[in-house]
N, C-alpha and C positions, 0 to 999 in steps of 0.2 A: 470525170470518173474517179472514184477513190482508189488510192494505192493499195497494193496487196498487203502491206504491213499496217494498214490502218486498224486501230482497235475498235471493233464493233461494241464491245462491252462498255468502253469508256463513252462512246457516243450515245448509247442507249441510257447509261447511267446518268449523264448530264441531262438529257432530254427528260427523263422521268422525274429527276430530281427538281428541275425547273417547274415542271408541271405541278408537282406535289407542293412545292413551296408557294406557288402561286395560288393554288386551291386553299391551302391552310391559312395564308395570309388574308385571303378574301373572306373565308369563313370567320377567321379570328376577328377581322375588322367589324363584320356584322355582329358578332357575339359581344365584343367589347363595347360597341355602340349601344346595344341593348342593355348590357349590364351597367353602363354609366348611367342610362337613363333611369334605370330601375333603382340604382343607388341614390339618385337625387330624389325620386319620388316616393321611395318606400322605406325611408329611415326608421319610421315608427315600427314598421313590420319587422325590420332587422333587429331593432332593439327588443322587441317582444320574444323574438326567437332566442336572442342571447340570454334573456331573462328566463325563458322556459328551460333552456338547457341548464342554467345554474340551479333552477328549482329541482330539475330531475337529479342533479348531482347531490343536492341537500337531501333529497329522499333516499338516494342510494346510501349516503353516509349514515344516516339514522337506521336504515334497515340493516346495514352491516353490523352496527352496534347491537341492535336487537338479536341479529343471529348469534353474535358472541355470547350474549346473556343467556339465550336458549341453550346453547352448547354447554355452557358452565353449569346451568341448572340441571341438564340432563346427566351430565357427568357426576354431579354432586348427588343426585337421587340414586344413580347406579352404585355409587361407592357407598352411600349410607345403607342401601338394602344389603349389599354385599358384606358389610361390617356386621350388621344385626344378624344375618344367616350364620356367619362364621361364629358369633358369640354364642348364639342359641345352640348350635351344633356342638360347641365346646362344652356347654353346660349339659347338654344331652349325653355326651360321651363320659362326662363325670358321673351322671346319674347311672348310665348303664354299667360303668366300671364298678361302681359301688354295689349295685344290685347283684351282678354276677358274681362277685367275690363273697358276697354275704347271703345269698338267697338260700344256701343249704345249711348255714349255721345259725342264722339269726331269724327271729320272727319279723314279720312285715313291719310291725310298728317301729321296731329298732332300726330297720333298714331306712324307713321314711325319716326318722329322726337324724341318722347319719347323713342322708342326702340334704335335709334342710340345713344342717349344720355347715355342709361343704358349700352350699350356694348362698347362705344368708350374707356372709360377709364378702363374697365376690362382687367387687365394684370396679367401675371404669369410668372414664370421662370425669376425672376429678371427683369421683364418688357419686355423680348423678346417675350413672347407669346401674342397674341392678337386675336381678333375675326373679321371676315370680312363677308360681305354679297353681294350677286350678285342677280340680276333678273335672270329669265330664258332666257331672250333675251340677256343676257351678260352684262348689264348695272351694273356698280359698285355702290352699295348704301352705303357701308361702308368699309373704308379702313384706319384704324388709322395711319399706317406709313406715308401716304402721302394723307391728306384730299382733296388736290387739284385734285386728280384723281377721286373722287366720282363724279358720273354722266356721265364719260366716258365709252366707251365700253371696256371690259376686253381684247378683242382680241388685242388691241394696247398696252397693258401694259407688254407684254412678261412674263406673270406670268406662262404660261403653254407652255413650249417649246417642251416637250416630247410627250404630249398628247393634241390633238386639243381641244379647249374649247366646240366646238359644241358636241364632243363626251362626255365630262363630263356632259354638260347640258342634253343631251339625256339619260345618265345613271341615273341621278337624277329624270327625269321624270318617267323613268320605275321603279326604286328601292326605290326612297324616300329619301335614304341616303346611304353613302358608304364611303370607304377609297381609297384614290388616292395618287399615288406617282409621282412626276414631278421634273423637274429641274427649279428652281426659280431664277429669275434675281433681285437682291436687288434694291430697288428704290433710296438708298443712294449710293453716291460714295464710292469705285470705281466700283460700280454695278457688284459685282462678282456674278457668277452663283453657286449655291449650291443645294445638293440633299435634297428635302423636302418632308414630307408626311403631308397630311391633311385629316381630317374627316368632311364631309359636310352632311347637313340635309335639306330637302325642307319643308318650312313653306307655306302651300297652301293659307291661307287667305291673306297674303301680296304678294304672288308670289315671295318670297325671297329663296335663297340658303344661308343658314347660316353655317359657318364653322370656323375651327381653324387649325393651322399647327405647325410644329416643324421642325427645321433643323436637319437632322440625322447626318450631319457631326460633329457637336459640341458634341452631345450625345455620338456618337461612339468613338470620341477621348478620352472621359472620361472613357469609357469602356475599350479601349485598354490600357490606362495607368494603370488601376486597374489590368488587367490580366497580364501585364508585371511585376508589383510588386509581385504578387503572384507567377508567374512562376520562377522568379529569385531566390526565397526562396527554391526551390526544390533541394534537394540534395539526391543522392542515396547512398546505402550501400557501393558500390565500389568506392565512391568519385567522380563519374561523375555528370554532371549537364546538364541542358537544356539552350541552347543559342538561342537568337532571333536576327535576323538582317533583315533590310528592303532591298527591291531590289535596293535601291540606295547605298547600301554598308555600311550604318550606323548601328553599333551595338548597340542593345537596351538593352543588359544585360552583365553580367560578361562573360569574362574577359577583354573585350575591350568596355565597355559601353561608348556610346556617341562618339566613334571614328569612322571615316569613313575608313573602311578597304577594299574598293572596289578593290584597286590596290595592296593589300598585297600579297606577294609571299613567298613560303617556299624555302628552300635551293636548291631545284631542279628547281626553276623558275616557279612552278605551281602557278597560280592566284587563291587563295583558295576561296575567297568570289564569284568571278565570276563563278567558277565551281559549287559552291553551289546553285547560283542562276538558272543556267542552269538545274540542278537536279530537283530543286523545281518547275520550270516551266514545266518540263517534267512529273510531278506527283510524284517525290521523288526518292531517291537513295542513294548509299553509295559512299564515297570518301576516298581514301588512300592519305595522305599527311604528311609533316612534320610540327609539331606544331610550329608556331613562338613564340619566347620568349616574352609572354604577362603576366604581373602581377603575377609572380611566377610560371607560367605554364612551364613544361619541354619542351625543343626544341627537341622532339623525334618524331619518326613515330607514326602516329595515324590514326584510322579508325573512321568515323562518318557517321550517317545516317540523312538526312534532307528531309523535306517535306514542301510544300508551301501553304499559304493562299493567292490565286491570288487577290482576291478583295481588301485585305488590303496591297498587296504588300510586304508580309512578308515571310520568311522561318524560320523554327524551326527545331532544331536538337539536338543530343547528340552524344557522342563518347568515346572511350576508347583507351589507349595507347597500341601499339602492344606489347611492352615489358611486360606489365602487363598480357597480355593474354598468352605470351610464358611462363613466370614464373609460371603462374597458371598451364599450360598444363604440364610443366616439374615437378612440385611438385606432381600433380596427378599421373604422370607416375611412379615417384619413389615410391610413397606410394603403388601403385598397384603392383609394382614389389616386393617390400619387403613382402607385404602381401601374394603374390602368392608363393614366395619361402618358406615362413613359412608353408603355407598349404600343399605344396607338400611334405615337409619333414615329417610332421605328417601323412599324408595319406600313405606315404611309409611304415612307421613304423606300423601303424595300419593294413595295408593291409597284411603284412607277418604274424602278430599275429592272425588275425581273419581267415586267410586262414587255419591255422593249426587247430584252435578250431572248426571252422565250418565243416571242414571234418569229425572230429570225432563225434561231436554231431548229425550231420545230419544221419550218418550211423546208430547210436544207436536208434535214435527216429524213424527213418523211419519204422523199422519193427514194434515197439510197437504201434504207432499211427495208422498205416495201419490196424492192426489186429482189434484194437478197433473200429475204424470207420466202418470196414466192418460188425461187429456184430450190430452196431447201425443202420447202413443203412438198413440192412435186416429187422430189427424191425420197422422202419418207412415205408419202402415198404409195410409190412403187415398192419400197423395200418392205412394207408391212405384208405383202402378199407374195413378193418375189425377193428372198433374202440374198440378193446379189451385192457384192462389196461395192462401195462408193469410190469415185475418183476425186481425191483431195484437191487436184490442180484446178478443178472447175469452180472452186470457191473463190470469191473476190476478197474476203476478209480472213485474216489469220485465225480467228476464233472459229470461223466456219471450217477451215481446213483441219484444225484440231478436232472439231466436232465430228467431221467426216471419219477421221481415223478413229475416234472413240466409238462411233456407230459400227464400224467394221468389227472392232473387238467385241461390241456388244452382241453382234450376230453370231460370232464364234463362241463366245460364252454362253449364249442361249442355247446353242446345240449341246454344249458340254453339261450345262446345269440340267437340261432335260434328261440326258443319259443318267446323270448322278441322282436325279430326283426319282426316276424309275427304280434304281437300285436301292436307294433309301427307303422308298415305300415297301419294297420286298423285305428289307432287313427288319423295317419297324413291325411289319406284319409277323414275321418269324418271332421277334422278341415277344411280342403280345401274345402269341399262340403258345410260347414256351413258358410263360409265367403260370405257376401253380395256384392261380387265383381266378375267380370268375370276373371277367372284365367285359363291360357292355357300354357302348356309347349310345346315348339316347337323345332324343330331341326335346323340345320344351314341354311337350305333352306326355312324354314317358315312352314314346314309341323307339323300339330298338333300330339303331343304325348299323352298329357293328357288334359282333358276337364272337369272342375268341374260341380257340379250340377246347380249352379246358372247360368252359362253360358248356360247349356242346356235348363233351364227354360226360360232364357231370349231370346235366339234365336229359341227355339223350335227344336234344333238339338241335339240329344243324343250323348253319348261318342262313340258308335260304329260308327255312321255316320260321326262324326267329326274326328276320328282317320284317320291320313294320308291325310287329305284334307289341303289345303293351308289357313292359318289363314285369309288372306285378302278376301277369297271367303266366309268364314263363317261370318266375320265381314266386310262388304265392305267399310265402312268408314275408315279402316286402309290402304286402297289401296294407298293413296298418301303419307303415312308415313312408310309403311312396309319396304321399302329398307333402309331408314335412321335408323329405329329401328334395323334391322339385322346387318347393317354395324357397328352401335355403339356397339352392343353386341359382334360382332367379335372382336372388339378391346378391349374387357374386360372392358367395361365402361357401366355405368347405363344410360338408357334413361328416360327423364321425359318430358312431354309436355301436356298442356291443350288445347282442341280443342272443337269446337261447331259441333254437328251432328244433323241430322234430324230423329226424332223417333215419329212414329204414327202421322205425320203431324205438330209436334211441334219441335222447336230447343232446344237441351239439350246440357249442358256443361259436358264434361267428361275429366278425367284426365287418360292419358296413361303413364304407367310406365313399363320399361322392364330392365332385368338385367341378366347376364349370371349365370348359375349354378356352373360351374367350368372352369378351364383354360386349362383343358386337353381334347384331342380329344376322342370321338366325341363331338363337342360343342353342349350344350343344353341351351335353354333360356326359362325365364319365362316372360310372358306378363300379366299385370294386368290392368283392366279398371274399373274406379270408376265413378260413377254419382255424379257430384259435382255442380249440377245446383242450388240447394238451398243454398249451401254454398257461390256461387258466388253472388247470390241475397242478401243474408245477409251482405256480405262484401260491396256490393255497397250501401246499406242503411246505414251501419256504416260510410261510407266515407262522405255521404251527411250530416249525423248528425254532424260529426266532423267539416265540413265546416261551418255549421251554428253557431257553439259554438265558433268559432276561432276569430271572430271579436267583441265579446261582450264588453270586457273592453275598447278597442279603441273607439268603436262607442259612448258609453256613455260619455267618457271624451270629444270627439270632439263635441257632441251635446250640452253640457253645455257651452263649450267655445264659440260655434258660435251664441248661443242665445243672448249674450250681444251685439255684434256688430249689429246684425239684429234689436234689440230693439231701438238702437241709430239711425239707418238708417230710420226705419219706422217712428219714432217720428219726425226726421228731415223733411221727406217728408210731414207728416201731418201739421207740423208747417208752411212749405213753403206755403202750399195750403191755410192755414188760413190767413197768413200775406198778401196774395195777394187778399183775398176776400174783395169786396167793402161793403159787409154787416156788417162788424165790424166797431163800431164807432172808435175804436183806429186806425184802418187803415185809415179811412177817415180824421181824425184829423191830423195825420202825413203827408198824401198826400196834405192836405190843406196848411199846413206850408211849404211844399216844392214846391207848385203850380203845382201838378201832377194830371191829370185827371184819376181817377181810372178806370172809365168806358173804356176809350180809351186804358189804359194800359192793362186792361183785354182782349179787342179785340185783341191787339198786341200779348199777351201771347197765346191766342187761335189759332190765325192764324200761329204763329211760332210753334205751337205744344209743348209749355212749359208744359202746363197741361197734355198732353199725356205722356211726359217724367216722371212727378211726378207720374201719374197713373201706368206707367210701373214700376217705383221704388216700389211702394206699392205692385204691383202684384208680383214682383221678391221676395220681402220680405216675402209676404204670402207664395209663393211656397217654399222658403228656410225653413221658420218655419215649413211648413208641412213635408218637408223632416227631419228636425231636430227631430220633434215629432215622426215620423216613426222610426228613430234611437233609441229614447228613449223607445218607445214601444218595439223594437227589443231586448233590453237588460233588460227590467224590467220583473221581475217574479211575480209581485204582482197579487193577485187574487181578488182585490177590485172591487166594483161597478158591481158585477154580479147579475143577476135577472132571474126570470122565464119568458121566451120570447116564442113566437110563432116563429119558424124558417121560416115558409112560410111568415109571415109579414116582417120579417127582410130581406129576400131575395127580396121580392117585393119592399121594401123600397130602397134597393141598386140598383134595376133596375130603379127606378124613379130618383135617383141621377145620374145615368149613362146617362139617356135620357136628363136630364137638364144640364149636364156637358158642359161648354162652354170654348173652347181654340182655339185661333186663329191659332195655329200650328196643330191642328187636320186635317187629310186628309179624314175624314169620318163623316157621320151623323148617330148617333146611332139611330135615329128615323126610318132610313131605314132599319133597321135589324129586320128580322122576329124573334119573341120571342115566344117559346112554353114552357109551364110549365106542370108538372105533380106532384101534391101533394096528397097523399092518405088522405082520410077523417079522419082516425084515427091517423094521425101524431101527436105524443105527443109533449108537450112543453118541453124545456130543460132549464138548468141553464146555462147561458152564459153572457159574456159582450157583450151586443147588439151592441155598437158602434164598437168594434173590429171585430165582425163577419161580421157586415155590410161593414166594410172596406175591408175584405177578398173578399167578392163577388163583391164589387165595383171594385177592383183591377182586378179580373178575368174578369169581363165584359168589362173593358177598354182594357185589353190586347187582348181579343178576337176581339173586334171591330177594334183595330189597326192592328192586323194580318190579318183579312179578307179584310181590305182595300188595301192590297198588291195584291189581286187577281184582274187581269185586263180583265177577260173574259167578253164579253158584256152581256152574258145570265146568269152570276153569280148572285144568290140571296143570300146574307149573311143571316145565320140563327144560332141562339143559342137556345139549348134545355137544360131545366133544370128538372131534374128527382129526386125525393126524395123517398126513401125507408127506412124501419126501420126493426130491429130484436130486440132480447132480450137485446143486449148489446149497439148497435150504432144506430144512425140515419145517414144514408148517403145521400149525394147530389152530383149528377154529373152534371157538366157544360160542355157542349160539343159545339163545333163550326165546321163548314165546311170550315175552313180557309186552308192555305197552309201547315200546320203541322210544326213540329219542327225537323230539321236536326239532325242526330246522334251526330255530332261534337259539337252541341250546347246543346243537351239534358243533358249532364253530368254536365254542368255549369249553368243551367237555374236558379237554386235556390241559386247561390252565391251572396252575398250582392255586390251591385254596378256593377254587370255584366248586360249589356244591348246591344241590337243589334240595338237600335234606334239612330237617330241622336242626337247630342248635343243639349240639351235643350228640347228634346221631352220626354225623360224618365230618371229617376235617377238610375235605376237598383235595387231599393229596393222593388218594388211592390210585386213580387212573394216571395222574401225572408221575408218579413214582414208577408205575408199571411201564409207561411209555419211555421213561428215562432209562430204566433197567435194560429193556430190550433193545432200544435204538442206540443209546450212547454207551452203555456198558457192554453189550454183547454184539454191537454192529449189526443189528437185525432190523426188522421192519415191523411196524404196529399199525394196522389199518382197522377202520371202523365202518361198518355198513348197517344202517338202520332205517326202518321205515315205521311211521306211527301206525300202531295197530297190528304190525306184523312181527315185531321182536327186533332183536339186536344180534349182530354177529362181530365178534373181535377176532381178527386174524393176525397171528403172530408167526413171523418167519425168522428162524434162527440159523445162521451159517453152520454148515456141517464141519468146516474147519475154521477155527479161530486163531488167527495170526498173533494176536496179542497174548493169548494164553500160552501158545507155543513159544 
C-alpha cells in the first residue's frame, strides 16, 4: 500500500509524461519515415515548389514597384491640378479687383485693356506658363504667345482638337469653372501637338473665360526620370534588381542602360526584349531565357517576371538565375535529410527505453490511482446533493487530503457566494432602475428581456407587459434603426447614433447606443436611449459664440488700416469740389488768368456728371467708414458712454431712422410697411449705450424690410411687430416680420461676420454680427432667432435690467 505522504501529483505526471512521449515518438517515427520516403522520391516536386515560391516573390516585387509608380503619378496629377486651380483663381482675383475698382469710373473697353495689361506679362514655369481669356462666343481676348490671334474666333486656332470648343463653353456656362484636358497645337513652329491640361473660370461682368494650362508631357518626363533614378537603386537581399525598358527596346536601367536591346537574342535564338514586350502588353508574365553577357552578368539560364505600363510604353521586371534556385533547393534538401536522420536515430533509442519503463510504471500506478479516484468520486457524488463536510483523514495521498480540505472550503464559499450574488442582483437592479435613461436588454431577434423603471415611466409600459415584446413596438422611433442595431451587435460591435424623434408634439434629440453582453450563445444585447436635446442646444450656442470671437483681432487691424486711405479719398473728393466752385475767389482768380469761364465750366461738369461722380465717391467713403466703424465696435469691449435711457424712445428713434433712410439700391419703401408696437406702461429704464442699441434695432428693421421686399404676392402687406415685456431680471423685445423666413442651411451662418445673401454693394454682412456682438458681449444680454420658411422671422433681444459694468 502507498504511504500517506506519497505524491499522487508526481505519480500521475510521470505516467502521463511517459504515455505522451511514447505516443509522440511513435507518431514521429511514422511521420519521419514517410517524410524521408517522400524526400527521396519527390525531389523534382520540391524543386518546382521552391521555384514557384521564388516566382511569386518576383511578381510581388514588380507589383510593389508598379504600386509606387501609380502612387507617385496620382500625387503628381493632384499637385498639378491644385497649382493650375490656384493660378487661375489668382488671375481671377486680379481681374475682379481691377473691375470693381474701375467699373464706376472707366468704360468697359479701358477696363478690359487694364486687365489684359495686368495678365499679359504674368508668367510662371520659367516663362512657359501664361494666362489666356476667351469670350463665351469663342472670341480670343488674351493670348500672350501670339497676340495677333487676339480678336479671332478660337475655333480656327486648333487649340481644342479632342474636345469641341462649343462643349467647353457650354460647361463653363453651367459650372462656372472646371478642369479640361485636350490636345494643343503649338502656335510656333514646328506646330507640334502635345497633351495639355487647363483650368478655366468664368468672370461674368466682362463675359470672359479666364484660364491657364500646362503641358503634361514635360512634367511627366521629369517624373519618369526621377522614378527611374529611384528604382535603379533598388537591390534585394538575393542580389536581384529591377530593370526597366521601353517598348522601343531601349533599356532605362542597369545592366544595359541607354542601349537598344530590341533585337538582342540569347544562345537559343530567343529575342528576349521582344518577348518581354509581348508579355507586358498582355498584362504581365514569366520568361525563361539565357542571360546575355552584359556588364558582369553571368551568361546562364534565368527566369524573370515582367509587367507593363502601357501609357508610358514601359515594361518593368526582375529575375533570378536558375542555378541559384537549384543550389538553394539542393542545400535545403541536404539539411533536411541530415536533420531527419538524426531525429530518427534519437527516436529509435528513446522508443525502446520508454517502452520498457512505461510498461512497468503504468501497471503499478494503474491499481493505486484507480482505487484512490474511486473513493474520491464516491465522495463528490454524495457532496453534489448533500453538502456535508469531508473527512481528510480517509484519504491515502497528501494531495487528496489537501483536496478534501479545499472541497470543504468550496462548500462554505458556495453558500457565502450565493448570499452575495442575491444581494448583488438586487443592487444591480436598483442601479439600473435609478438611471435616467431607457435601458432594455433584448435577445438576438429584438425581444425584450429586461425593462428598467425609467423605461416603464417614460412609455407607460411596465416590465411584465414589455417582456417578450419587440423593442421597436415599444419604442416605434427605433423601427428604422432596429435592423442596423441588431446586425451591429451580432458582429460583436457597439452601435452609437444620435437621431431626432417626435415626442408630445415636439422634436427631441436622443442618443441611441447598443452593445453585446457577451460573445457566446445565446446572444444578448443592451439598448440605451438618452435625451440629449438640451446638450445639442448648448453645443449649438457655443459654436455661434466661438464664431463671433474668431474674427476679433483681424477685424480691428483691418479697420485701422482702412481708415487712412479712406480719409485721403474723402479729402481729395472734397478738395476737388471746392476747386471747381465759382464762389471761391482763388478759383475765379486762376480762371481769369487762364481765360476760363467758370460758369460754363460748371455747366459742362454738371452735364457730364462729374459732380455726381464726386458725390458717389463721397457716399462710397461714408459707407466704407460706416463699415469700418462697425468693425471697430465689433472688436471693442469698452463700456463707456452708457446712460440711463428709455428703451421705448430708443426703438422709436431707430424706426424714424429706418423710415428716413435713403439708398438708391433699395428695392422697398419702408414707409409702406405696417408698424405695430406694444410697450407696457411700467417698462423700466435701462443703463445702455443708446447709440449702439439704436444701431441694433436699425439693422433689424432694415433686414426685415429687405427680406419682405422679396415677397412678390400682390395681396401681401409687409408688417413689423415690436413687443416689449419685462421680468425681474431682463427686459425683452421681440421684432417680428411676416417675410419669407430664413432657410435652415442659412440659419446656422446668419450671425457670421461678412456673411450675406444680398447682392454685392447691397449689404456688407456685418449688420446682424454687430447686433449680436452689441447685445451679447457689450451689454451682457441674449440674442435669439426663431424663423420658419414662409412664416416670417422673430428676433428676441434680452437686456439685463441692472448692468454691473456700467455701474
